[in-house]
N, C-alpha and C positions, 0 to 999 in steps of 0.2 A: 311101550315100545321102549327098547332099552338102545342107547345111542352107540352107533357104530361108525369106524372111520379112525382116522389117525387121533383125534382128541381122545377118544375111549381107551385107545392102547397106550398112549401115553399117560394118562391117569393110572391103567392097571402096572406099568412099570414103576410110576411113583409110589403106588402102594407096596409094590414089592420091595423097593429102596426102602421104605421106611420100617418095613418087618426085617428086613436084612440089619438095619442100623440099630433096632431094638434088639436084635439077637446078638450083634457083636458088642453092645453094652449092658446086657443084662448082668445083674449083681452076681449070680453063681459062675458065671464064665469070667469075669474080672477077678472074684476071689480066688479061681483056679489060678489065672495068670499072677496074679500076687504071690502066691504060696508056691510057684516052681522054684524046685533048689538050683541054685546058682552060686557061682565064686564071686561073692561081693558084687553084683549085678543085678539091679531091679530090674525086671523085664515089664513092668506095669507101664511106665512112662513110653517106653517103645512100642508097646501094644496099644497104648490110647492114641497117641500120635499116629500110629500106622493106620489102626481103624478110622480115626477121624479124618485122614487124607483120602482113604478109599471112599469113604461116604462121600465127601465133597467131591473128589474126581468122578464118581458113578453119577452123582447129581448134575454137574456141568455138562458130562456126556450126554444124558439123558435130556437135559434142556435145549442143548445145542445140536444134538444130533439131526433132527427134522428142521432146525431152522434154517440151513445153508440150502436147503432144496427148495 
C-alpha cells in the first residue's frame, strides 16, 4: 500500500527539487554557461549563485509551505 496525503506529496516535491538541482548543476550545462561569449564578463559565477539561490529558495518554500497550516 502506498502512502498518501500531505507527506507523500511533500516527498514527491522534494524529489522534484533534487532533480531540478541536478539539472541546474550538471557539468554540460555549466560548461555551456562558462563558454558564453561576453565582453570581459564571466557569466559562470552569476549563474552558479543564481541557481544556488533558486534551489535554496524553493527548498525553503517547500519546507515552510505546509508548516503554516
